[in-house]
N, C-alpha and C positions, 0 to 999 in steps of 0.2 A: 745543744747550743741553739739559740734563737736565730732564725733566718734574718739576715741584715737588710736594711733598706738600701736598694741598689741606686746607682747613679741613674739619673733620668736623661733621656736623649730625644731630641726633636729631629725627625727626618722623614722623608718620603710622605709628608703630610700627616704624620701621626706622632703621638707621644708614646715612647717605648722605654725600655730599661736596658742598661748595660749588664751583661752577664759577667759579674766581677766588678772591678772598679778601674777607673782611669786615674793616672797620677795628677796631683795638683802641682803647679809650678812653684817657684821660689817667692820670697817676700816682696819682690818688685811687682808682682802681679796679684798675689793673694796676701791678705793681712789677717791676723788673728783678731777675733772678737772676744769680749768678756765671757767668762764661763757661763753666765746666766743665759746666754744666747744658744748654748749647746743643745742639740737634740738629745737630751740625756734620757735614754731608755735602753733596754736590753736589745732592742732591734736596731740600734745605731751606735755601736761602740766608737765610731769615729767622731761623733758629735756634730756631723755636718753631712749634707747631701748636695752634690753639685748637679747642675743642669747643663747639658751640652747640646750643641746644634750642628748638624751636618748640612751644609748648603754650598752649592757650587763647587763640590769636590773638596771642601775644606771643613775642618772641625774647629768649632769655637766653644769656649767656655763662656756661658751667658749669665749664669747666676749660681750662688752658693747659699743654701739655707743652713743656719746653725752657727757654730763658733768660728767660721771662716767667712770671709767676704772678698769680693773683687776690690782691688785698690782703685780701679777706674770704673766709670759708669757704663762704658760701652763694652760689648763682647770682645773677648781676647782670642786671637788666633792661637791655637794650641801647638805652637812650634816645638814645644818640649816633648810632644808625644810621638814616639816612633815605636810602633808595636802593632800586633794583630789583636783585635778585640772582637767580641760578639755582642750583638744586640737582638733582643727577642723579636721575632717576626710572626709568631703564631701563638695560639692559646697554650696555657700551662697544661702539660701532660701529667706531671707529678710534682706536687709540692714537697719541699724538704724542710726539715727542722734544723738543718745546719746552714751556715752562711754560704750564700751564692750557689747552692747545689740544686735549686729548682730546675726541672727539665721542661723545655718548651718543645712543641711539635716541630717548629722550624726556627731558624735563627739566621740573621745576616752575619757574615764574617767580613770584617773590614781590615785591610792592611794599610796602616798609616805610616807615612814618612814625613817627619817634621810637620805634623798637623795636616798634611794633604793626603787625600785618598789615592793610593797607588793602584789598588784593585779592590774589588768586592765580589762576593758570591753568596748565593742562598744555599744554606745547608738544609735540605728538605728531609730532615730526619730528627728524631728526638735528640735534643742537644742541651747541654748545660755549659758552664764556664770552661771546663777542661776536658770534656768528653772527646774521644778520638773520632769526631763526626766525619772527618775526611775519609775514613774507611768505607763509608756508605756511598761515596761518589762512584758512579759506575766505572769511570776510567781509572780509578785507583785501587779497585778491589784486588787485582792481581799483585799490585805492588805491596800491599799490606796483608798478604795472605798468611804470613807466619809471624804472629805476635808471640811474645814471651813475657813472663813475669819475672824472669831471673836477670837482674842487673849484672853485667860482667864483673863488677867489683863487689857483689854481695858475698858475704862470708870471708872478707879479707881479714886475716889474723890481726888482732889488735893487741897492743902491749899489755893491756890490763889482764888479758887472759893468760899471760905468761909471767905474771908478777907473783913471786913467792911460792910457786907450786913445789919446787924442790925443797925449799925451807920447811914448808908445811909437812911434806912427807918425812923429812929427817926428824923433825920434832915429834911427829906422831909415832914413828918407829922407836925413837929413844924413850919416849914416855911409856910406850907399851912394854918395851924390854925391861924398864925399871919398875914395872907394875904400879905405875902412878895413874890415878884418875885425873881427868881434866880439872876437877875441883882442887886436887892436891897441888897441881902446877900453879893455879891461880892464887891459892893461899900462900904458897911459898914466895910468890912475887909480891906479897903484901896486899893483895886484893881480896875482896869479899868472895866467898865460895859461890855466892849467887851469880857472879860474873862468869862462871864456868861455861854457861850456855854460849856466850860470845866467843869464848876460846874454841869451843867445839865447832862453831860456825866457821871460824878462821881455818881450822884444820881441814874442814870439808871444802874450803874454797868458796864459801858462801858470804864471806865478809873479809874486807881488807884490814890489815893492821899496820900501823906506822912502823917504820924501820926501827925506831927507838923501842917500841914495845916488843917487836920481834927479837931485838937484841936482848931484852929482858928475859924472854922465854929461853933463848939460847943459854944465857948465864944460869938460869934456874935449872936447866937440864944438864949443865956441865959441858956444854958444847962451846967450842972456841969461836971467837968473833971472826977469825980468819976464814973459818969454814962457812960462816954466814955470807961473807963477801964472795967466796968461790961459788956458792950455790946461786947467788944473785946473778953473777956473770954467766953462769951456765943457763939460767932462765933467759937472759937476753940473747944468748946464742941460739937457743931453741926458737925464739921469736923470729930472729933473722932467717933461720933455716926454713921456718914455716912460710915466711913471706916469699922467699925464693921459690919454694915449691908451688905456692899459690900462683905466682905470676908466670911460672913456666907451664902450668897446666893449660892444655889447649882448650880453646873456646870457639864457638861458631862466630863469625863476624857479626857484630851486633850494632844496630843503629839506635841511639838514644835521642829521642826528639824533645825539643823544647825544654821544659823544666825537669825532665828526667822521669816522668811518670808514664811515658809511652815508649815501649821498647819493641824492636823488631829484629829478627834474624834474617839473613839473606835467603832468598828462595833456594830450594835444593839444587836447581839446575845451575845456580851461580857458584855454589861451593865456596872456595876460598880464593878464587882468582881475583887478584888485587884490582885489575882494571874493571872487571864486571861488578865487584862489590862497590867500587866508587861510583860507577854508572848507576847502579840500583839505588844507592844512597842519595845521589843527586836527584834522581827522579822522585824519591819519597819526600825529600825536603821540599822540592818544587810543588808537589801535590798537597802537602800538609800545611804549607806556608809557615813552617817552623824550622829554625836552624837545628842541626843535629850533630852529634859526635859519634864517630864510628870507632868502635873498639875492634882492632884486628887481633890483638892479644890483650891480656890484662894489663900489660905494661906499655902498650903501644896503641895510640889512638890519634885521630885527627878530627878537626871540625869542618863541617860543610856549611857555609853561610847561605842566606836566602838567594844569593846570586850564583851559587854553585862553586864559589871559590873555596879552596882547601887551605886550612891553617892548622899548624901544629897545636 
């Protein structure tokens, strides 16, 4: 994928770029232009590039090139922007061929609240749009010492994995007992023998088959439709049982930050003590400038917002 043209930003006496992109407002501030004005190339899938300016602790949208434009002639205070974003502050360390993944040696991180700068800091380490650069800040290294790649809900049993396995097994056993090949079953259903490969894939669980086609297989093999329904209900019960077992399995308290790509488990000296897990999570949220969700178990979690408040 081609790296995309980033938002431009004017601040601290220089022209820089936003790592990622900032949202545009509604039609009362921005209006669409004819398609011929779009920046139509593989490096600009949006068709436009906005220019922002940070001045006097406020963010303004000052210009848009491409298939969008400002409705008014003067810069607009970005009251619609409440988020943390990053702006390049150093030379490129590593160019990337995918959108917004270029790494810079340093970056500014800005916490905006309704278009006004709430706080800012320099991340003096290789940084891109979503790297966990906060881990490199000296005061936070102890907080983020235990990273993990395992999301607490990873591996959750899904209904698709429990759809028709008992029916497949019964059909395969009945076909084998009757000394029938897959092509024989398909032919007796009025299909071409060449379709036998699809039937084999269904028996192996590599392909789904509609309930109507499964009913046709049952009839062809002399199996009762009531049995098909019973096996389907048993599959559903297996799924429910797997969910119960999955949610009951113990996990380490896990903090999921921001968009869910940064995961941390509580330090070993914290263990599972609820008060200490909450205190550690609040400290991590405050250090990362990202809200987080704490999973105490797979079925029990709470959110910690940027002000340290806890919500279910």
